[in-house]
N, C-alpha and C positions, 0 to 999 in steps of 0.2 A: 614634322607634319608634311605630308605630300603636297605637291603642287597641283592646283585645281585643273591644270591643263593636261595632267598625266592621265593616260588611259589606264583603266582598271584591269584591262585584259589586252595582251599583245602577243604576237607571234615573233619570237626572236631566235634566230639560229637553230631552227628546227625544234624549238620547245615552246610551250605555252607559259607565258609569264603573267601572273595575276596577283593583285593585292590580296593578302591573307586577311580576310575580314574578321576572323575570330581573334586576331592579334590586336585589333583596334579596340579602344582608343589609346592603349598604352604603348603600342609599338606599331610603326608603319613598316611592314616588311613585304617582300615579294616572294611568291612561290614560283618555282620553276618546275613545271610538270612535263615529264618525258614519256609517260605511259598512260594508256586508257584507264587502268586501275587507279592511278594517282588522281586523274581528273574526276572519276566517279566518286572517289573518297572525298575530294575537296568539295564537290557539289553536295554530297549527302551530309557532311558535317558543317555545311554552311560557310566554309572558307571562301567559296564562290557562291553568291546568292543574288537574288533579284532576277525576275523572269528574263529580261533581255540578256543579262550577263551570262546566265547558265545556258541560254540558247547559243550564244557565241562560243562559250567554252565547249559545249557539246559538238558544235560544228568542227572546231579545231581538233577535238579529240578524235573524230572520225578521220580527219586528215592525218593525224599521228598513226592511226591504225592502218590506213592505206599505205603509208610509207613502210611500216614494219612488214606488211604482208605483200610487198612487191619484190619479186625475185626474178632475175634474168629478164627484166623488162616487162614482166607480167604481174598483174595484181590478182591475188586470191580473193575474189569478190565474196565468196561464201563466208570466209573468215571475217572480212570487214563488216558484212551485213550482220553477222552474229554479234560482234562487238558493238555495232551501232545500236542494236536493239537494247543491249545492256545499258548503254549510255542514255538512251531515250527513257528507259525505265527508272533512272536514278532518282527522279522526283516526279511524281505523277500529276500534280495539280497544274503546274505552269505549262501551258501549251507551247510556249516558245521553244522549249527544249526539243520536243518531238518534231516540231515544225522545222527547226534548223537542221536536225539530224536527217530528216527525210529529204530536205533540199540538197544537202551535199551528197547523200547517198545516190541521188539521181544523177550525179556526175561521175559515178564510178566507171562507167564505160570508157571515159576518157583517161583513166589512170589516176595515179596519186597526185600528179601535178594539177589536174583538173579539179579534183576534190579540194585541194588546198586553195586554189584560186577562188572557188566558190565560197569557202569558209572565210577567206580574207575579204571578199565582197560583202558578206553578211556583217563582218566586223566594221567595215568602212561605212556601210549603210546606217548602222545603229546611231552614231552620233548625229548624222544628218537628219534622220527621222525624229530623234528626240528633240532636236532644236526646232524642227518644224512643228511638232506637236505642242511643244512648250509655247511657241509663239501664238499658235491658234488658241490654246487654252488661256494664255494671259489676256488676249483680246476679249475672249468670252467672259472672263472674270471681271474685267473692267466694265463690260456692258451690263453684267448682272448686278454688280455692286454699286457702281456709279459714285463711289467716294473713295478717296485715298488719303492717307496711307491705310492699308488694309490689315485687319487682324485675321490671320489665317490659321487653320488647324490641319495638320497632316498626320499620317499614321504609317508606321513601318519606315523603311528607308527606300526612297525612290530616286536617289541622286546618282552621281557619277559612279559610286561603288556598285550600285544595282544594275548599271548599264555599262557601256564602254567608256563614256566620257562626260556626259552632260546630265542626263536624268529626265524623268517624266514629270511626275507631280512636283518633285523638288526642283527639277529644271524649270518648271513654270514659276515657282517661287523665286528662283534666281533671276529669271527674266523680269518679273515684277519688281524685285528689289533693286535691280540695276537701274531702273527708271525712278527710283525713290518711292515706290508704291507700296512698301511693306512696313507697317509699324511694328509687328511682332508675329512670330510663328510659335504656336503651341503644338506640341507633338507628344505622342504616347511613348511609354517605355518600350512596348511591343515585344510580346512573346512571338516565337521562341528566341531564346538567347538575347533578349533585351536589345533588339536591333535598332530601335529608336534611340535608346539611351547611349548605346555605344557608337552608332554609325551616323544617325541623323544629327545628333548633337555635334559630332565631330565635323560633319560637312557644313553645318550652319555656322559654326565657329570659324571654320576655314574661310567661308565666304563673307564673314563679318555681318551676318544677318541677325538682328535681335531675336532671341528665342527663350522659351521656357518649356521645361519638360513636365508632363503630367503622368501620374499613375494612370494606367489604361482605363480604369473604371471612372476616372474623373472627367473624361472627354465629354460625355453627355451632360454632366453638371456645368461644364464651361459653356456649352451651347445653350443650355437653359438659362444661364445667367447673363446671356447677351454679350459674351466675351469674344464671339467669333463672327466674322462677316462672310466667310466662305470656307468650305472643307474641300481639300484637294488630296486625292489618293491615287495610287497606281492600280494595276490589275495584273493577275496571273492568268486569267482566262475570262473572255467575254463571250457569252452565248448569243445565238441568233436572235433571241428575244430581248437581249440587253441585260440579262442577269450577269452579275460580275462576281468572280471569285477573287478575293484579296486576303491579305493577312488577317488572322483572327482578331476580332475587335472592330473590324470595319462595319459590320452589320449594325452594331449598337450605335455607332456614330451616325450612320445613315438614318436610323430611326429617330435619333435625337435631333438631327439637322432638319428632318422633315417636320417634326413637331414644332421646332423653333422657327421654321420658315427661312432657313439658311440654305443657300445653294450648295449642292453636293456634286462635285465634278470629278470624274475619273479621267486620268490622262495615261494613255498606253499606246504602244506601236500597233500597227495593223497586224503584226505577227501574233498578237495576243487574242485576236478575234478567232473564235472557233465556231463557224457557222454550221458545223456538223452536229452540234449539240443544240437541241431545241430550247433548253432552259437549264437553270442551275441545278435542278434535281439530278441531272445526268453527270455532273462533275464529280470526279473521284477526289475526295478530300484526304490529303496526307495527314496521318497522325504521327506525332513525335514520341520519343521515349519518355516514360514516366520520370526517369531520373532528372530530366530538365526542370521538373516542377517540385519534386519532393525534396530536392537539395538545392542549396544556394551557396556558391563559392566553395563547394566541396563539403559543406556542413549540412547534415540532415535537418530539414525544417518541418517534417511531417512524421507521424509515428510509423514505424516499420510496418510494411504490409498495406499501407494506404493505397487504394486504387485510384487511378488517374484517367481523366478524359483530357487529352492534350492535342486537339486538332491544330494544325498550322495555319488553316485558312477557314473562312466562312463565306457564305454566298449572300450578296445583297441583291434583293429583287429590283428589277428595272424601274418599277414605279417609285422607288425611293431615290433614284438617280436623276439629277438635273440634266446631265449630259455626259457622254463618253466621247473624248476627243482623241483623235489619232493624228498622224502626220498629214493625213488627207482632209482633216477637218472633223465635222461631227459625224458620228456613226448613228445611222437611223435603223433601230431594230425592227420597226414596222415593215420596212421593205428589204431589210438586210442589205442596204446599200449605204455608201458613204456620201455625205453631202458637204459641200464647201462651207466651212465655218465663216467665211467672209461674206 
């Protein structure tokens, strides 16, 4: 089992080093990626996943490209921009990826070293931003719930594996747990690739936080039964009106939380905000391969030829969300400005 202080993504000796998330929970191993194609493959097959994590990986991949396309002191900017677009297109729903790629491409004029310096700054910022957002969100949860220890519900994986080192919603849970404020964490299995079962369970066990896994369809039942004090989730994109794209299954939890009168809090970095989109209807939702659903562990579980609808994300309307919390505090969709959570 890895150490909780270990970064999930790092730049080492001219390569990208990342935790291979599809190997967990059975094996903790590191990928060493030396080409853009390797990074794109890792992102698409979810070996690197989580909106902040793929943003960092994308930025570092552009740095790899800039190095490869630098000759005799000059950088072939056209070649780098072409590869940068391929990187940004690797997964369409999470805005962090295209945001990070654009940011480092903006440094191309300074050469490969300037691109790498900007990518490393994005990497360094991530943990600081996660810890600040988690602190704001933990304070908000305490104000909303007013009793501890708390029974929390989360979905997908939003911990150190989905970021560089700390986590967003799961980072908030870690913050609350460190102060003795968590009785139990419920979490869904989470399609695609059972990211809750494989990754969230692993991180909660690593942190020593009491937890139980739910089949995804049981989350609303747990809320209706009064088993949850607060729902905490992350986000892959937040629109100007406050609509949120997150892992498939989030919308049903938000509906159930609203019906049960349970706070529903989204924790995400500012890089997840996409004020260019008016609302959730404008978000491109990634669909995954049918093979992830019709087979399990290599064994077919549905009749041959069964058609599949397998979206990786859904959109939760702003009116179902109690608050979106970033490293700068509460996001106010009405004015599209951030307010201080304190």
